[in-house]
Each structure stands twice: as structure tokens, then as C-alpha cells.
C-alpha positions, 0 to 999 in steps of 0.5 A, a space after each residue: 500965708 495967714 492961716 484960715 480962720 473958721 467962720 465961727 471963730 471969726 464971729 467970736 472975734 468980732 463980738 469980743 469973745 474968746 476962742 475958748 467960749 463954747 459955741 452951741 448947736 453942733 451935730 456930732 456923729 461917730 465913725 469907726 474901723 470895721 472888723 471882718 470877723 464881726 460881719 457875715 453875709 455872702 462873699 463879695 469879690 472886691 477889686 481896687 488898688 493893692 497899695 495906697 499909691 494908686 487910684 481907680 485900680 481893678 486888681 483883685 483884693 479878695 472876697 469878704 462878707 457882704 456887710 463887711 464890704 458895706 461897712 468899709 464903704 460906709 466908714 472908710 476902713 476895715 481890718 481884714 481877719 481872714 485869707 491872705 490879707 489877714 491883718 491888712 486894712 481894706 480902705 475906701 474913699 469916694 475918689 479912690 475906690 478900695 485899696 489895701 493898706 497897713 493902717 486905717 487912713 484919713 482923707 490926707 493919707 495919715 493914720 486915723 487915731 482913736 479918740 483924736 481924729 475928727 472930720 469936718 468940711 474944710 470950709 467949716 473947720 480946717 485941718 489941724 483945728 483942735 476942739 473939745 466937746 463941752 456938752 453932749 446936747 439934747 439927744 435922749 439916747 446918749 448914755 452918760 458913759 459915752 458922753 463922758 468919754 467923748 467929752 474927755 477926748 482932745 479932738 483934732 480935725 484930721 479928716 474930711 467928710 465925703 462930699 455932701 455928708 458934712 455940713 456947717 455945724 457937723 463933725 464926725 469923731 473916730 472911735 477906733 475899731 469896733 469891738 463886737 458884732 452889731 456895733 451899730 446897735 450899741 450905745 457907742 454908735 450915736 449922734 449928739 444933737 445940739 452939742 456944744 464945742 469948745 476951741 481951746 
């Protein structure tokens, strides 16, 4: 079967440009693995699947701080640091709900890789597409350090957006575990606007 060619690359081929030429106008957001110890709030009892081999389960998975549970739903994964499941991961997806796991997972069930894994809508960039961030774009609140780290990485589309959260020129890049409380208030929790992407 012939591999799918992203629309952007097909357009470049028609105009005689190479696939290494940067394409402007991308939005780049970030996602991460939440860590329970950096969160607080009232305990929330979570139900779901005790393993990855399950969908829509209702087994008790433990009680966790309210904003940790919300972060897991927002980001897709969180590392548990207390109770009987300490060291495991509480993962979430829109079509499965919550489940316990030994790894943070992408939408295909593979482990997420910091500064490698990226997400896109599959009709925009198919799984396996390799890319680099050539320019961090126009957003004024992106620091030089964050920009340099994002540009230095070789990203691979290994994940998909929850339906409705992606878009034609939108990718999400995975940073790994949060390393402090209020991670979403740090320079790392950022959005690149009108960034340029290269497809090596």
C-alpha cells in the first residue's frame, strides 16, 4: 500500500519544492505527564480499568487530589506517588476512560517519549511523520531557552489529539514529567504561534 502523503508535503511536491523546505504557520502546544506529589485538592475517587487491556471499566483505582485527576484528564497521563499504586501511572483517554498502567501511553498504546513524541490529527500528519521546529514563531512569551530546547529535538508523530482539539496546522509536543508544582505557570507550558516546521 502506498504511504499517505500529508497535504502540506503534496503541495510542496507540486510546486517543485523539497520536503526539507520549512512551512510557516503552525501552532505548537505542549503536553506533559502530571506527578501526583505536585498537586493538591480534595481527594477524588477514580474508577476505571486496572490494566490497559480494558475499556470503560468501573473498578476502583484509588483516590487522588482533585487537581491531579483533572491534570490527568487534560494531559492524558499522570504518575501516582502515594498509596498502593505508587509508581504506577493513571492514564486517561476519551474513548477508554481512566486506567492504571506501568507507562505514560500515547493513543496507540505505546510509551510516550520526552522530546520525541508529538501529536497531530491523523488526516494532517500521519503516524511516523518526522519533523523539526525550525522557528518558534511570533509568540512574545516564549523564552529563548524553551525555544532552543524545542528546536533541538527530533519530533515524531506518535500520538493523536482528542477529537476536536487538533486542527490543520496544529501539533502537540510531549515534554515528559512535570518537575515542580504549578507547572502550567512555568515557561515550559507555552504555545508557539506561527511557528515554522521542517520535514526532514
